VOGUTOR-297293 format. One record per residue (C-alpha): residue in one letter; x, y, z negated. Coordinates in steps of 0.5 Angstrom, whole numbers, padded with zeros to 4 digits, always signed. Each point is the difference from the previous one (the first is absolute). Example, Ala and Ser with C-alpha at 12.3 -4.5 7.8 and 13.67 -1.06 7.14 Angstrom:
# VOGUTOR-297293
A+0025-0009-0016/S+0002+0007+0002/
This chain:
# VOGUTOR-297293
X-0009+0134+0074/X-0006+0005+0001/X-0006-0003-0002/X-0007+0003+0002/X-0004-0005-0005/X+0000-0002-0007/X-0005-0006-0003/X-0002+0001-0007/X-0001-0006-0004/X-0008+0002-0001/X-0006-0004+0002/X-0007+0002+0002/X-0006-0004+0000/X-0002-0003+0007/X-0007+0001-0001/X-0005+0006+0000/X-0001+0000-0007/X-0004-0007-0001/X+0000-0003-0007/X+0005-0005-0001/X-0003-0004-0006/X+0004-0005-0005/X-0003-0003-0006/X+0004+0001-0007/X-0001-0002-0007/X-0001+0006-0004/X+0000+0001-0008/X-0003+0007-0003/X+0000+0003-0007/X-0007+0000-0002/X-0003+0007+0000/X-0002-0001-0008/X+0008-0001-0001/X+0001+0007+0001/X-0002+0004-0006/X+0003-0005-0005/X+0007-0001+0003/X+0000+0008+0001/X-0002+0001-0007/X+0006-0005-0003/X+0005+0003+0005/X-0001+0007-0003/X-0001-0002-0007/X+0005+0004-0004/X+0002+0005+0005/X+0000+0008-0001/X-0007+0002+0003/X+0003+0004+0005/X+0003-0006+0003/X-0006-0004-0001/X-0004+0005+0004/X+0005-0001+0006/X+0000-0007+0001/X-0006-0003+0004/X+0003-0006+0002/X+0003-0006-0003/X+0008-0001+0003/X+0000-0008+0002/X+0007+0001+0003/X+0004-0004-0005/X-0005-0006+0001/X+0001+0001+0007/X+0007-0001-0001/X-0001-0006-0004/X-0004-0003+0005/X+0005+0001+0005/X+0005-0004-0004/X-0005-0006-0002/X-0005+0000+0006/X+0003+0003+0006/X-0005-0002+0005/X-0005+0004-0003/X-0001+0007+0003/X-0001+0005-0005/X-0003+0007+0002/X+0001+0007-0003/X+0004+0002-0006/X-0007+0001-0004/X-0005-0005-0002/X-0006+0002+0003/X-0007-0002-0003/X-0004-0001+0007/X-0003-0006+0003/X+0002+0004+0007/X+0007+0000-0002/X+0003-0006-0002/X+0007-0001-0004/X+0002-0006+0003/X+0000-0004+0007/X+0002-0007+0002/X+0000-0005+0005/X-0001-0005-0006/X-0004+0001-0006/X+0005+0000-0006/X-0002-0003-0006/X-0005+0005-0004/X+0003-0003-0007/X+0007+0002+0002/X-0002+0007+0002/X-0004+0001-0006/X+0006-0002-0004/X+0004+0006+0004/X-0006+0005-0001/X+0000-0002-0008/X+0008+0001+0000/X-0001+0007+0004/X-0005+0003-0005/X+0005-0002-0006/X+0005+0004+0004/X-0004+0006+0001/X+0000+0000-0008/X+0006-0004-0003/X+0000+0003-0007/X-0002-0005-0005/X-0005+0005-0003/X-0004-0001+0006/X-0002-0007-0001/X-0007+0001-0002/X-0002+0005+0005/X+0004-0005+0005/X-0005-0006-0002/X-0006+0005+0000/X+0002+0002+0007/X+0001-0007+0003/X-0007-0002-0003/X-0003+0005+0003/X+0003-0002+0007/X-0003-0007+0000/X+0006-0002+0004/X-0003-0007+0002/X-0005+0004+0005/X+0006+0002+0004/X-0001-0004+0007/X+0003+0000+0007/X-0005+0002+0006/X+0001+0000+0007/X+0000+0006+0005/X+0000+0001+0008/X+0006+0005+0001/X+0000+0004+0006/X+0007+0001+0002/X-0001+0006+0004/X-0005+0003-0004/X+0001+0008+0000/X-0003+0007+0001/X+0002+0006+0003/X+0002+0006-0003/X-0002+0007+0002/X+0006+0001+0003/X+0000-0006+0004/X+0004-0005-0004/X-0001-0007-0001/X-0002-0001-0007/X+0001-0008-0002/X-0003-0002-0006/X+0004+0000-0006/X+0001-0007-0001/X+0002-0002+0007/X+0007+0004-0002/X+0001-0007-0004/X-0004-0005+0004/X+0001+0001+0007/X+0008+0000-0001/X-0001-0006-0004/X-0004-0004+0005/X+0005+0002+0006/X+0006-0002-0005/X-0004-0007-0001/X+0000-0001+0008/X+0007+0002+0001/X+0002-0005-0005/X-0003-0005+0004/X+0004+0001+0006/X+0005-0005+0002/X+0007+0002-0002/X+0003+0006+0003/X+0006-0002+0004/X+0006+0003+0004/X+0006-0003+0003/X-0001-0006-0004/X-0001+0002-0007/X-0007+0001-0003/X-0003+0003-0006/X-0007-0002-0004/X-0004+0005-0003/X-0004+0000-0007/X-0004+0005-0003/X+0001+0004-0006/X-0004+0003-0005/X+0000+0008+0000/X-0001+0005-0005/X-0008+0002+0000/X+0003+0007+0001/X+0003-0002+0007/X-0006+0000+0004/X+0003-0005+0005/X+0003-0007+0001/X+0007-0003+0000/X+0003-0006+0003/X+0007-0003-0001/X+0005-0005+0003/X+0002-0006-0004/X+0004-0004-0001/X+0005+0006+0000/X+0005+0002+0005/X+0007-0002-0002/X+0007+0004+0001/X+0006-0003-0002/X+0006+0005-0002/X+0007-0003-0001/X+0001+0003-0007/X-0006+0000-0004/X-0004-0005+0004/X-0007-0001+0002/X-0005+0006+0000/X-0008+0000+0002/X-0005+0004+0003/X-0007+0000+0003/X-0004+0003+0006/X-0006+0004-0003/X-0006+0002+0004/X-0005+0005-0003/X-0007+0001+0003/X-0004+0006-0001/X-0007+0004+0002/X+0001+0007+0002/X-0003+0005+0004/X+0002+0006+0004/X-0003+0007+0000/X-0006+0001+0004/X-0001-0007+0003/X-0006-0004-0002/X+0005-0006+0001/X+0003-0004-0006/X+0007-0003+0001/X+0004-0005-0003/X+0008+0001-0001/X+0005-0006+0000/X+0006+0002-0003/X+0007-0005+0000/X+0006+0001-0004/X+0004-0004-0005/X+0000-0002-0007/X+0007-0002-0004/X+0001-0004-0006/X+0004+0001-0006/X+0006-0004+0000/X+0003-0001-0007/X-0002+0003-0007/X-0006+0005+0001/X+0001+0007-0001/X-0006+0002-0005/X-0001+0008+0000/X-0003+0002-0007/X-0006+0004+0003/X-0002-0005+0006/X-0001-0007+0001/X+0003-0005+0006/X-0005-0003+0004/X+0000-0008+0000/X-0003-0004+0005/X-0003-0007-0002/X-0003-0006+0004/X-0003-0005-0004/X-0001-0007+0001/X-0005+0000-0006/X-0005+0004-0003/X+0003+0006-0004/X-0006+0000-0005/X-0003-0007-0003/X-0006-0002+0004/X+0002+0006+0006/X+0001-0001+0007/X+0006-0002+0004/X+0003+0007+0003/X+0000+0000+0007/X+0004+0006+0001/X+0006+0003-0004/X-0002+0003-0007/X+0004+0006-0003/X+0003+0001-0007/X+0004+0006-0003/X+0006-0002-0003/X+0002+0006-0005/X+0004+0002-0006/X-0003+0000-0007/X+0003+0006-0004/X-0003-0002-0006/X+0002-0007+0000/X+0007+0001+0004/X-0002-0005+0005/X-0002-0002+0007/X-0008-0002+0000/X-0006+0000+0005/X-0004+0006+0000/X-0006-0001-0004/X+0003-0007-0002/X+0001+0002-0008/X-0004-0003-0005/X-0006+0005+0001/X+0001+0000+0007/X-0005-0002+0005/X+0004-0006+0003/X+0001-0002-0007/X-0007+0000-0002/X-0002-0004+0006/X+0005-0005-0001/X+0004+0001+0007/X+0007+0003-0003/X+0003-0007-0001/X-0001-0002+0007/X+0004+0005+0002/X+0008+0000+0000/X+0003+0001-0006/X+0002+0008+0001/X+0007-0001-0003/X+0002-0005+0004/X-0003+0002+0006/X+0003+0007-0001/X+0007-0004+0000/X-0001-0004+0006/X-0006+0002+0004/X+0003-0004+0006/X-0001-0007-0004/X-0008+0001+0002/X+0001+0002+0007/X-0001-0007+0003/X-0005-0002-0006/X+0001-0002-0007/X-0005-0003-0005/X-0005+0000+0005/X+0001+0008+0002/X+0003+0004+0005/X+0003+0007-0002/X+0004+0005+0003/X+0002+0007-0003/X-0001+0006+0005/X+0006+0004+0001/X+0001+0008-0001/X+0006+0004+0002/X+0001+0002-0007/X+0002-0007-0002/X+0006+0001+0004/X+0003-0002+0007/X-0004-0005+0004/X+0003-0003+0007/X-0006+0000+0003/X-0002+0006+0004/X-0007+0003-0001/X-0005+0001+0005/X-0001-0003+0007/X+0002+0003+0007/X-0006+0001+0005/X+0001-0006+0005/X+0000-0005-0006/X-0006+0004-0003/X-0004+0000+0006/X+0001-0008+0001/X-0002-0001-0007/X-0006+0005+0000/X-0002-0003+0007/X+0000-0007-0003/X-0005+0002-0006/X-0004+0004+0005/X-0002-0007+0003/X-0005-0001-0006/X-0003+0007+0000/X-0003-0002+0007/X-0006+0000+0002/X-0002+0005-0005/X+0005+0005+0001/X+0005+0002+0006/X+0006+0004+0000/X-0001+0007+0000/X+0001+0004+0006/X+0007+0002+0001/X+0003+0007-0001/X+0002+0004+0006/X+0005+0005+0000/X-0003+0007+0000/X+0000+0004+0007/X+0003+0006-0003/X+0007+0000+0004/X+0004+0004-0005/X+0000-0004-0006/X+0006+0003-0004/X+0001+0006-0003/X+0005+0006+0002/X+0007-0002-0003/X+0003+0006-0004/X+0006-0005+0000/X+0004-0003+0005/X+0001-0008+0001/X+0007-0002+0000/X+0002-0003+0006/X+0001-0008+0000/X+0007-0003+0002/X-0001-0006+0005/X+0003-0007-0001/X+0004+0000+0006/X+0002+0008-0001/X+0008+0001+0001/X+0004+0003-0005/X+0000+0007+0003/X-0008-0001+0001/X+0000-0001-0007/X+0004+0006-0002/X-0004+0004+0004/X-0007-0002-0003/X+0003+0001-0007/X+0002+0007+0002/X-0007+0001+0002/X-0003-0003-0006/X+0004+0005-0004/X-0002+0006+0003/X-0008-0003-0001/X+0002-0001-0007/X+0002+0007-0001/X-0006+0003+0004/X-0005-0004-0005/X+0004+0002-0006/X-0001+0007+0002/X-0007-0001+0001/X-0001-0003-0007/X+0004+0005-0003/X-0005+0005+0003/X-0006-0003-0003/X+0004-0001-0007/X+0001+0008+0000/X-0007+0001+0002/X-0003-0004-0006/X+0004+0003-0005/X+0000+0006-0004/X+0006+0005+0002/X+0002-0006+0005/X+0004-0003-0006/X+0000-0007-0002/X+0003-0002-0007/X+0001-0008-0002/X+0002-0003-0006/X+0003-0007+0001/X+0000-0005-0006/X+0005-0005+0003/X+0003-0007-0003/X+0005-0001+0005/X+0005+0004+0004/X-0001-0004+0006/X-0008+0002+0000/X+0001+0007-0002/X+0005+0001+0006/X-0005-0004+0005/X-0006+0005-0002/X+0005+0006+0001/X+0002-0002+0007/X-0008-0002+0001/X-0001+0008-0002/X+0005+0003+0005/X-0002-0005+0006/X-0007+0001+0000/X+0000+0008-0001/X+0006+0001+0005/X+0004+0003-0006/X+0007-0002+0003/X+0005+0006-0001/X-0005+0004-0004/X+0003-0003-0007/X+0001+0005-0005/X+0002-0004-0006/X+0002-0007-0001/X+0001-0001-0007/X-0001-0006-0004/X-0006+0003-0003/X-0003+0004+0006/X+0000-0001+0007/X-0003+0007+0004/X-0001+0002+0007/X-0002+0006+0003/X-0003+0000+0007/X-0002+0006+0004/X-0008-0002-0002/X+0001-0004-0006/X+0004-0001-0007/X+0000-0007-0003/X+0003-0001-0007/X+0001-0007-0003/X+0002+0000-0007/X+0002-0007-0002/X+0000-0003-0007/X+0000-0007-0003/X-0006-0003-0002/X+0003-0004-0006/X-0005-0002-0005/X-0006+0003+0003/X+0000-0005+0005/X+0000-0006-0005/X-0006-0004-0002/X-0005+0003-0004/X+0000-0002-0007/X+0007-0001+0000/X+0002-0007-0003/X-0008-0001-0002/X-0004+0000+0006/X-0007+0003-0001/X-0006-0005+0000/X-0006+0003-0003/X-0003+0006+0003/X+0002+0005-0006/X+0007-0003+0001/X+0000+0001+0007/X-0003+0007+0000/X+0005+0002-0005/X+0006-0002+0004/X-0003+0003+0006/X-0001+0007-0004/X+0007-0001-0003/X+0003-0001+0007/X-0004+0006+0003/X+0002+0005-0005/X+0007-0002+0001/X+0000+0001+0007/X-0003+0006+0000/X+0005+0003-0005/X+0006-0003+0004/X-0003+0004+0006/X-0002+0006-0004/X+0007+0000-0003/X+0003-0001+0007/X-0004+0006+0003/X+0003+0004-0005/X+0007-0002+0001/X+0000+0001+0008/X-0005+0006+0000/X-0005-0003+0005/X-0005-0005-0001/X-0001-0005+0005/X-0005-0002+0006/X+0001-0008-0001/X+0003-0005-0004/X+0004-0006+0003/X+0001-0005-0005/X+0004-0007+0001/X-0004-0005-0004/X+0000-0007-0001/X-0005-0004+0004/X-0006-0002-0003/X+0002-0008-0001/X+0006+0003-0004/X-0005+0002-0006/X-0004-0006-0003/X-0005+0001-0003/X-0003+0005+0005/X-0001+0004-0006/X+0007+0002-0001/X+0000+0003+0007/X+0002+0008-0001/X-0002+0002+0007/X-0007+0003-0001/X+0003+0003-0007/X+0005+0003+0004/X-0005+0003+0006/X-0004+0003-0006/X+0006+0003-0003/X+0002+0003+0007/X-0008+0002+0001/X+0000+0004-0007/X+0006+0005+0003/X-0004+0000+0007/X+0005-0004+0004/X-0002-0006+0004/X+0004-0006+0000/X+0003-0005+0004/X+0003-0007-0002/X+0006-0004+0004/X+0002-0007-0003/X+0008-0001-0001/X+0004-0005+0005/X-0001-0007-0002/X+0007-0002-0001/X-0002-0007+0002/X-0002+0002+0007/X+0006-0001+0005/X+0003+0006+0003/X-0003-0002+0007/X-0007+0000-0003/X+0001+0006-0004/X-0006+0005+0002/X+0002+0006-0005/X+0001+0005+0005/X-0006-0001+0004/X-0004+0000-0007/X+0003+0006-0002/X-0002+0003+0006/X-0007-0002-0001/X+0000+0002-0007/X+0002+0007+0002/X-0005+0001+0006/X-0005-0002-0005/X+0002+0005-0005/X-0001+0005+0005/X-0007-0002+0002/X-0001+0001-0008/X+0002+0007+0000/X-0005+0001+0006/X+0004-0001+0006/X-0004-0003+0006/X+0000-0001+0007/X-0007+0001+0002/X-0001-0005+0006/X-0003+0005+0006/X-0005-0003+0004/X+0000-0001+0008/X-0007+0000+0001/X-0004+0005+0004/X-0001+0007-0002/X-0007+0000+0000/X+0000-0007-0004/X+0003+0003-0007/X-0001+0007-0003/X+0006+0004+0001/X+0001+0002-0008/X-0003-0007-0003/X+0000-0001-0007/X+0001-0007-0003/X-0002-0002-0007/X+0000-0007-0003/X-0003-0002-0006/X+0003-0005-0005/X-0003-0003-0007/X+0006-0001-0005/X-0003-0006-0004/X+0003-0004-0006/X-0004-0004-0005/X+0002+0000-0007/X+0003-0006-0002/X+0003-0004-0006/X+0007+0003+0002/X-0002+0007+0001/X-0007+0002-0003/X-0001+0007+0004/X-0004-0001+0006/X+0001+0005+0006/X-0005+0003+0006/X+0003+0006+0004/X-0003+0002+0006/X+0005+0003+0005/X+0000+0004+0006/X+0006+0001+0005/X+0000+0005+0005/X+0004+0001+0007/X-0001+0007+0002/X+0003+0002+0007/X+0002+0007-0003/X+0003-0003-0006/X+0007-0002+0000/X-0001-0005-0006/X-0005-0005-0002/X-0005+0002-0005/X-0004-0004-0005/X-0005+0001-0006/X-0004-0004-0005/X-0007+0002-0002/X+0002+0004-0006/X+0004+0005+0004/X-0002+0006+0003/X+0004+0001+0006/X+0005-0004+0005/X+0007-0001-0003/X+0006-0003+0003/X+0001-0008+0001/X+0005+0000-0005/X-0003+0004-0005/X-0006-0005+0001/X+0004-0006-0002/X+0003+0003-0006/X-0007+0002-0002/X-0003-0007+0000/X+0004-0003-0005/X-0003-0002-0007/X-0007+0003+0002/X-0006-0004-0004/X-0007+0001+0002/X-0005+0003-0005/X-0005-0004-0004/X-0005+0002+0005/X+0004-0002+0006/X+0001-0007-0002/X-0007-0003+0003/X-0001-0002+0007/X-0005+0004+0000/X+0004+0006-0002/X+0005-0001+0004/X-0004-0001+0006/X-0003+0007-0001/X+0007+0003-0001/X+0002-0003+0006/X-0006+0003+0004/X+0001+0007-0003/X+0007+0000+0001/X-0001-0002+0008/X-0005+0005+0000/X+0004+0006-0003/X+0006-0002+0005/X-0004+0000+0006/X-0004+0006-0002/X+0007+0004+0000/X+0002-0002+0007/X-0007+0001+0003/X+0000+0004+0007/X+0007-0003+0001/X+0001-0006+0005/X+0002-0006-0005/X+0001-0007+0000/X-0002-0004-0006/X+0004-0007-0001/X-0003-0005-0005/X+0002-0007-0002/X-0005-0005-0001/X+0003-0005-0005/X+0003+0006-0004/X-0006+0005-0001/X-0007-0004+0002/X-0001-0002-0008/X-0001+0007-0002/X-0002+0003+0007/X-0005-0006+0002/X-0002+0004+0007/X+0007-0003+0002/X-0003-0007+0000/X-0002-0004+0006/X-0007+0000-0002/X+0000+0008-0002/X+0003+0003+0007/X-0004+0003+0004/X+0002+0004+0006/X+0001+0007+0000/X-0003+0000-0007/X+0003+0001-0007/X-0002-0002-0007/X+0004+0003-0006/X-0001-0004-0006/X-0007-0002-0001/X-0003+0006+0004/X-0004-0001+0006/X+0003-0002+0007/X+0001+0007+0004/X+0002+0002+0006/X+0007+0001+0001/X+0000+0007+0003/X-0003+0002-0007/X+0007+0000-0003/X+0003+0003+0006/X-0001+0001+0007/X+0007-0002+0002/X+0001-0006-0005/X+0001-0007+0002/X+0001-0006-0005/X+0004-0006+0002/X+0000-0007-0005/X+0006-0004+0000/X+0000-0008-0002/X+0006-0004-0001/X+0001-0008+0000/X+0000+0000-0007/X-0004-0006-0003/X-0001-0001+0008/X-0005+0006+0001/X+0003+0000+0007/X+0002-0006+0003/X+0007-0003+0002/X+0002+0000+0007/X+0005-0001+0006/X+0001+0003+0007/X-0002-0005+0006/X+0003+0000+0007/X-0003-0004+0006/X+0007-0003+0001/X+0001-0003-0007/X-0004-0004-0006/X+0004+0003-0005/X-0001+0006-0004/X+0003+0007+0000/X+0001+0006-0004/X-0002+0007+0004/X-0001+0007-0002/X-0006+0004+0002/X-0007+0003-0001/X-0005-0006+0002/X-0008+0000+0001/X-0004-0006+0000/X-0001-0003+0007/X-0008+0000-0001/X+0001+0008-0001/X+0005+0002+0004/X-0002+0006+0004/X-0006+0001-0004/X-0001+0008-0003/X-0004-0003-0005/X+0006-0004-0003/X+0002+0002-0007/X+0005-0005-0002/X+0007-0001+0002/X+0006-0004-0002/X+0008+0002-0001/X+0006-0004+0000/X+0007+0002-0001/X+0006-0004+0003/X+0004-0005-0003/X+0005+0003-0005/X+0007+0002+0002/X+0003-0004-0006/X-0004-0006+0002/X+0004-0005+0006/X-0004-0006-0001/X-0003-0003+0007/X-0008+0000+0000/X+0000-0007+0002/X+0004-0002-0006/X-0003-0005-0004/X+0000-0003-0007/X-0006-0005-0001/X+0002-0005+0006/X+0006+0000+0005/X-0001+0004+0007/X+0003-0001+0006/X+0006+0005+0001/X+0002+0003+0007/X+0005-0006+0000/X-0005-0005+0000/X+0002-0002-0007/X-0004+0000-0007/X+0001+0005-0005/X-0003+0002-0006/X+0002+0006-0004/X-0004+0000-0007/X+0005+0005-0003/X-0001+0006+0004/X-0005+0006-0003/X-0006+0001+0005/X-0002+0007+0001/X-0007+0002+0004/X-0002+0007+0000/X-0007+0001-0003/X-0006+0002+0004/X-0002+0006-0002/X-0008+0002+0001/X-0001+0007+0002/X-0008+0002-0001/X-0001+0007+0003/X-0006+0001-0005/X-0002+0007+0001/X+0001+0004+0007/X-0003+0006+0003/X-0004+0001+0006/X+0005-0001+0006/X+0006-0004-0003/X+0003-0006+0003/X+0001-0005-0006/X+0005-0004+0004/X+0004+0007+0000/X+0000+0001-0007/X+0002-0007-0002/X+0006+0000+0005/X+0001+0007-0004/X+0001-0004-0007/X+0003-0006+0003/X+0006+0005+0003/X+0000+0003-0008/X+0003-0007-0002/X+0007+0001+0004/X+0003+0006-0003/X+0007+0002+0002/X+0003-0001-0007/X-0002-0007-0001/X+0004-0005+0004/X-0006-0005+0001/X-0008+0001+0000/X-0003+0002-0006/X-0006-0005-0003/X-0004+0006+0000/X-0001+0007+0003/X+0005+0005-0003/X-0005+0004-0003/X-0003-0007-0004/X+0007-0002-0001/X+0002+0006-0004/X-0007-0001-0004/X+0002-0007-0002/X+0007+0002-0002/X-0003+0004-0006/X-0002-0006-0003/X+0008-0001-0001/X+0000+0006-0005/X-0007-0001-0003/X+0000-0008-0002/X+0006-0003-0004/X+0000-0007+0003/X-0001-0002+0007/X-0002-0007-0003/X-0004+0002-0006/X-0005-0005-0001/X-0006-0002-0005/X+0002-0005-0005/X-0004-0006+0004/X+0004+0001+0006/X+0004-0005+0004/X+0006+0002+0004/X-0001+0000+0007/X+0002-0007+0003/X+0004+0003+0005/X+0003+0007+0002/X-0004+0000+0006/X-0006+0001-0005/X+0004+0005-0004/X+0001+0004+0007/X-0007+0000+0001/X-0002+0003-0007/X-0004-0006-0003/X+0001-0003-0006/X-0005-0006+0001/X+0004-0006-0001/X-0004-0004+0005/X+0003+0004+0006/X+0006-0001+0005/X+0003+0003+0005/
């Protein structure tokens, strides 16, 4: 179905900015507490560290309150000592003596060394904890200012308070009902860093399986406050998804915890209040005691100090049989959140558009009359929304085709495949020096080796050009391209790090990575000497990450480092799973995909050619994308990393180019990738200020080199704004630019042919969920296109647009499928499909922040939309191609995609993992 409108799950105030005030109980840290607490916290630290600490971290206390006093709303991750900035908000005053105990325990936790006891007692006496008392304040839930660029700036506390206020109203609604089944929702205590509110359906939904029994899951609704560039109107986003619960023994990762949701019938601390919402505690593995524990629940932990630990389930028993608490046990209901690293779960992730629409519209009733649905998004008026195709699409075979018709279509498609292969081969020849491609294939099984060889031959149209089909070498020589694939067993190079003793500590891991890295580089150098030619690409058949436990034994990054040391890019592929039935074996498909990914890494690219008017986009346009490769130091990997990267697509260049801040010139994309491994910032580049300055200098240097040339700069809001503050919604000013902490200046000063776009994704609900609408249906659909807000359509002043892709070709689930409640299917029967994985394309926000006089913002947004559809990808990309290439640099610079800090939890569901967040309070 062709849709012309989509509805974002976003809501705007109904009034004209009139205040909407509510009374709250508030508790503030007295101003006079600041000096003694800061002095106590800094004590014993080196002077250079003391000078950097201006605030006192309060996250561990906030986390404890989330467990034992979930109805308190905590604001901020640092303690503020200002009467105008309360720390706690509540509907009912929590007993001050209990809060005093919490603060007492928190202070002790700041300096747990017994040698600090005298200073601890002195600090407590200086604070006079008895002076702590609740106040009351009238809060305007619509309080906001306006930035110089015309963007709404809600008061900071409203990012927590307004969503909580609305979540309370949603929880008070009559139950959600559909087709005879209903769900009731309860509020959940969220992490103070999450900036939002959450509700969860309870009791959980049950799903019976014949072999393993009953599985459980819940619906989840998130509420968040957001803004849109250049709009004075704040927005509420409602996001709906599922949370799946663990069945059987809980898998506990060594470096993360598992979120456990608790609903108590009595106070979790003596003389406290009975919780009205779900609390959250973290179950983790204590390596010292070699047992499962509740985080902060040890003898010196906060939960023990405030006498709450005895009211939680025994961690050992709960880990073995978490389902025993699902329906309540000893006055406590509890459930452990599932994560994909725990193995298979029969319940699919996510919700399809129709069910998501029903649940969102039900929750939206509670927002009235304060908020109303945001305007629909209308399809762009630009007629040609697809780029020119360099490859031809195959002809589909009708269901009722005769045998002769099917043969004719197959013959046509064979010709199309050959034509496409010739085009792909020509691009490969252009991207490589001397039109020659050399590959080292390190394989485990002959079957996957043969699949990869077949994929290489088919994708480049090499049939009939084979010059060597030996056991160790397969070679082809076509008129325009030579391809040679040297094959060797991967053997021990693909085994787990540490052999029989997996590395645990950071020094052991670094040593194990170094040993394997050296071994791989030595092997490749030896192979290069043996075959008398070096390779452009290594393809390694390596077991999947689930095979390597603990995760520190995974050799993938070490192999990539070893390849990079000899200037070769690398691509990995999993072996065939012997437990997979033949009819479900996807090895051939995965081999073709791996070969295609390998070609892209060596620089082969189909750059989408736009279909816009010649006077809308300059003919010889450079595309530049900036990306910040970032990694914080952790207990496992001590070295941090910060590397700004730029990618360049230049119309006169046959290959993709890239550079880092320490490069004097652009280099081919493969060379950039291999240069990124192991970069560690200098000491002076490890502070936020220094990294912000480095970013500004790098951007300035890059733009200066392209001065005078038509150039479109593409930036990524979530990735870059922490080191390029101008990219914040509050920082953007149309047709201006700010580098670092410098002055905002006219864009033309950086170049009179320069344009800048900022991309925002749905990560952390920054852009809303959505569904396509039709006058003839009350369901929800999926539709590809560029979209404009209905209240801005046709306006030459509008700078904000939205881009969507179609449903992925691998996804066949109907948009009407449901998993929370049954639905009426086309035959009139009731149907529910909890096992299907739902998939909804992201709503990509394109802000044309900087343009030149006479530019049409919608044409430029359409240009970036078309850049998401490259011929060498079967489906649309999550980001425009230039930004997609920039994001991929992290695969070489960062060792583990799931690297987390020691205080983290596994995200409770794979939808959150896809969204790039490790906040355990999030759900799909």
